[in-house]
C-alpha positions as CSV (number, residue, x, y, z in Angstrom):
1,M,154.7,91.7,102.9
2,K,153.6,92.8,106.0
3,R,151.8,96.2,105.7
4,G,152.0,98.8,108.5
5,P,148.8,100.4,109.9
6,E,148.3,103.2,107.4
7,P,147.6,103.2,103.7
8,A,149.8,102.1,101.1
9,S,149.2,105.5,99.6
10,H,151.3,107.2,102.3
11,Y,154.4,109.1,100.8
12,S,156.6,106.8,102.6
13,Y,155.5,103.7,100.6
14,T,155.0,105.7,97.3
15,A,157.9,107.8,97.0
16,Y,160.7,104.9,97.6
17,A,158.3,102.5,95.3
18,D,159.5,104.6,92.2
19,P,162.3,103.0,90.4
20,A,163.6,107.1,89.1
21,M,163.7,107.7,93.1
22,A,165.7,104.3,94.0
23,S,168.0,104.5,91.0
24,G,168.9,108.4,91.8
25,F,168.4,108.3,95.4
26,D,172.4,107.5,96.4
27,A,173.3,110.7,94.2
28,G,170.7,112.6,95.4
29,R,171.1,112.3,99.1
30,F,174.7,111.4,99.3
31,G,176.5,112.9,96.1
32,G,179.2,115.4,96.6
33,P,181.8,115.9,99.2
34,I,179.2,117.2,102.0
35,G,177.1,113.7,101.0
36,R,180.0,111.6,101.6
37,L,180.8,113.5,104.7
38,L,177.5,112.5,105.8
39,L,177.9,109.2,105.3
40,E,181.5,108.9,107.0
41,D,180.0,110.6,109.9
42,Q,176.8,108.0,110.1
43,E,179.6,105.3,109.9
44,R,181.6,106.6,112.6
45,A,178.8,107.1,115.0
46,L,177.5,103.6,114.1
47,F,180.7,101.7,115.0
48,A,181.3,103.8,117.9
49,F,178.6,102.6,119.4
50,L,178.1,99.2,118.3
51,G,181.7,98.1,118.7
52,E,183.1,95.1,117.8
53,V,180.7,93.5,115.5
54,S,182.2,90.4,113.6
55,G,179.7,87.6,114.2
56,R,176.9,89.4,115.3
57,R,173.5,89.4,113.9
58,V,172.3,92.6,112.8
59,L,169.0,93.9,111.1
60,D,169.0,97.1,109.4
61,V,165.4,98.4,109.3
62,G,164.6,100.7,106.4
63,T,168.0,100.0,104.4
64,G,167.0,101.6,101.6
65,T,170.2,101.3,99.0
66,G,171.8,99.2,101.7
67,R,174.7,101.4,102.7
68,A,174.5,100.9,106.4
69,A,174.1,97.3,106.1
70,I,177.1,96.7,103.6
71,A,179.5,98.8,105.8
72,L,178.3,96.3,108.5
73,S,178.8,93.0,106.5
74,K,182.5,94.6,105.7
75,R,183.3,94.4,109.5
76,G,182.2,90.8,109.6
77,A,178.5,91.0,110.7
78,T,175.7,88.7,109.5
79,V,173.5,91.3,108.2
80,T,169.9,91.0,107.1
81,G,168.5,94.5,105.4
82,V,164.6,94.9,105.1
83,D,163.1,97.4,103.1
84,A,159.5,98.5,101.9
85,S,160.6,99.4,98.6
86,G,161.3,96.3,96.2
87,E,162.9,99.2,93.9
88,M,165.4,100.7,96.6
89,L,166.2,96.7,97.6
90,K,167.4,96.0,93.9
91,V,170.0,98.9,94.2
92,A,170.8,97.5,97.4
93,R,171.6,93.9,96.2
94,R,173.3,95.7,92.8
95,R,175.6,97.4,95.4
96,A,176.1,94.5,97.6
97,A,177.5,92.7,94.8
98,E,179.7,95.2,93.7
99,E,181.2,95.3,97.1
100,G,181.8,91.5,97.2
101,V,179.5,91.2,100.4
102,S,176.8,88.9,101.3
103,I,173.9,90.3,102.6
104,E,170.1,89.2,102.9
105,F,167.7,92.0,101.5
106,L,164.3,91.2,102.1
107,E,160.9,93.4,101.5
108,G,158.9,94.0,104.5
109,D,157.6,96.7,106.8
110,A,159.1,98.7,109.7
111,H,156.1,98.7,111.9
112,A,155.4,94.4,111.4
113,L,159.0,93.1,111.4
114,A,158.6,89.6,110.5
115,W,161.1,88.0,113.3
116,P,160.6,86.5,116.6
117,D,161.6,88.6,119.7
118,R,165.3,89.6,120.4
119,A,166.3,87.7,117.1
120,F,169.4,89.8,116.4
121,D,171.8,91.2,118.6
122,A,171.4,94.6,117.0
123,V,168.8,96.4,115.3
124,V,170.0,100.0,113.4
125,C,167.8,102.3,112.0
126,F,168.6,105.3,109.6
127,R,166.9,107.8,108.2
128,L,163.5,106.1,108.9
129,L,161.4,106.9,111.9
130,M,160.9,110.5,110.5
131,H,158.9,109.5,107.4
132,V,157.0,106.1,108.7
133,P,153.2,106.8,109.3
134,A,153.4,105.2,113.1
135,W,157.0,105.7,114.7
136,R,155.7,104.2,117.9
137,T,154.7,101.2,116.2
138,A,158.0,101.1,114.4
139,M,159.8,101.8,117.4
140,A,158.4,99.0,119.6
141,E,159.1,96.9,116.2
142,L,162.6,97.6,116.7
143,C,163.2,96.8,120.3
144,R,160.8,93.7,120.2
145,V,163.5,92.0,117.8
146,A,166.8,93.6,119.5
147,D,168.3,91.2,121.7
148,R,170.9,94.0,123.3
149,G,170.3,97.2,121.5
150,V,169.6,99.2,118.9
151,I,170.7,102.3,117.1
152,F,168.3,104.8,115.4
153,D,168.5,108.9,114.3
154,Y,165.9,111.4,114.1
155,P,165.5,115.3,113.4
156,S,165.3,117.2,116.5
157,I,162.5,119.7,117.4
158,A,165.1,121.8,119.0
159,S,166.9,122.4,115.8
160,I,166.3,124.3,112.2
161,A,165.1,121.0,111.1
162,A,161.8,121.7,112.8
163,L,161.5,124.7,110.6
164,Q,161.6,123.0,107.2
165,A,159.6,120.2,108.8
166,L,156.9,123.1,109.6
167,W,157.2,124.5,106.1
168,R,156.7,121.0,104.4
169,R,153.4,120.1,106.6
170,A,151.9,123.5,105.7
171,A,153.0,122.6,102.0
172,L,151.6,119.3,101.8
173,K,147.7,120.7,103.2
174,M,148.0,123.0,100.4
175,G,148.5,120.5,97.7
176,S,152.1,120.4,97.2
177,H,153.8,116.7,97.0
178,V,156.8,116.6,99.6
179,E,157.8,114.4,102.1
180,A,156.8,116.1,105.1
181,Y,158.4,114.7,107.9
182,R,158.1,114.6,111.6
183,V,160.6,115.7,114.1
184,F,161.3,114.7,117.6
185,S,161.9,115.7,121.2
186,A,164.5,114.0,123.5
187,G,161.9,113.2,125.9
188,E,159.7,111.5,123.9
189,V,162.3,109.3,122.4
190,R,163.8,108.6,126.2
191,D,160.0,108.0,127.1
192,E,159.3,105.4,124.3
193,L,162.4,103.6,124.5
194,A,161.7,103.2,128.3
195,S,158.2,101.7,127.5
196,H,160.1,98.9,125.9
197,G,162.7,98.1,128.3
198,F,165.6,100.0,126.9
199,R,167.7,103.1,128.2
200,I,169.6,105.7,126.2
201,V,173.5,105.1,126.3
202,G,174.6,107.4,123.8
203,V,174.0,110.4,121.8
204,E,175.7,112.0,118.9
205,R,174.4,115.4,117.0
206,Q,175.7,116.0,113.8
207,F,174.9,119.5,112.2
208,V,173.6,122.8,114.1
209,L,173.2,124.5,110.1
210,P,170.8,122.7,108.0
211,I,172.2,120.3,105.4
212,A,171.1,121.6,102.8
213,L,173.0,124.8,103.4
214,H,176.1,122.7,103.8
215,K,175.7,121.2,100.2
216,L,175.0,124.7,98.9
217,V,178.6,125.7,100.2
218,G,179.9,122.4,99.0
219,S,183.4,122.8,101.4
220,P,183.8,120.0,104.1
221,R,186.6,122.6,105.0
222,F,183.3,125.4,105.8
223,T,181.8,122.7,107.4
224,R,184.0,121.2,110.2
225,S,185.6,124.8,111.0
226,V,181.6,126.4,111.1
227,E,180.3,123.3,113.0
228,G,183.4,123.2,115.2
229,A,182.7,126.7,116.0
230,L,179.5,126.4,116.8
231,S,180.0,123.0,118.8
232,A,182.3,124.9,121.1
233,G,180.2,127.7,121.7
234,G,177.9,124.8,122.9
235,L,175.0,125.1,120.2
236,L,175.4,121.6,119.0
237,R,174.4,119.9,122.2
238,V,171.3,121.9,122.5
239,A,170.4,122.3,118.7
240,G,172.4,119.7,116.5
241,S,170.2,117.4,114.4
242,P,170.2,114.7,113.2
243,V,170.5,112.9,116.5
244,T,172.1,109.5,116.5
245,V,171.2,107.5,120.0
246,A,172.1,104.4,120.7
247,A,169.8,102.3,123.5
248,E,170.6,99.0,125.1
249,R,168.1,96.6,126.4
250,C,167.6,96.9,130.4
251,A,168.6,93.9,132.7
252,S,165.7,92.1,133.6
């Protein structure tokens, strides 16, 4: 497995290499009514941006337990899923077998993808760039192996998630074992894509209020109602997070 530019001790490698983390990941992140809502929204955005995927070659980077990869395969895409965690891939392979889909799951690093330039029609990447040690390197790799487009997400610096990110970084410095993820500005994401010959063609923001709050309430009706009102007031457009981005390769 190719390893990225940072030590293997970085939490993005160690946390997800834990068998307990892998086995409980889906229940912890996507369990309950709000977890299911999160997945439904993610899948809807994914296919709204990708359109018809039957017969297309798609790479899912940071595939984790394979949820996006399985959804893509069910719609006829030829899917490869790559992740640095062998434990997460064990779960992904088991889930794919249970769903009756054929997906190639491989261990590998987002900083150094083991494929030639433009090897895939599209590349998707969810909940990864916020965690990796060198996000610009990872972004360059996503763009390099994509022939047509990339779809990814990130937490916005203009959202409440930015406050949580600051708290986690402070906690990390004080010795706590937390995932001190980063947040992004729309400008830096746009500029980084442009440096690799890509332009943004679609953006979708998910929530104004923290996901943790919605999970605490546990009511999709509450979530849809409150977030709908905030969106109508214009807050989703400026402070919504996570942000899902679709970008396409510019004509050369």
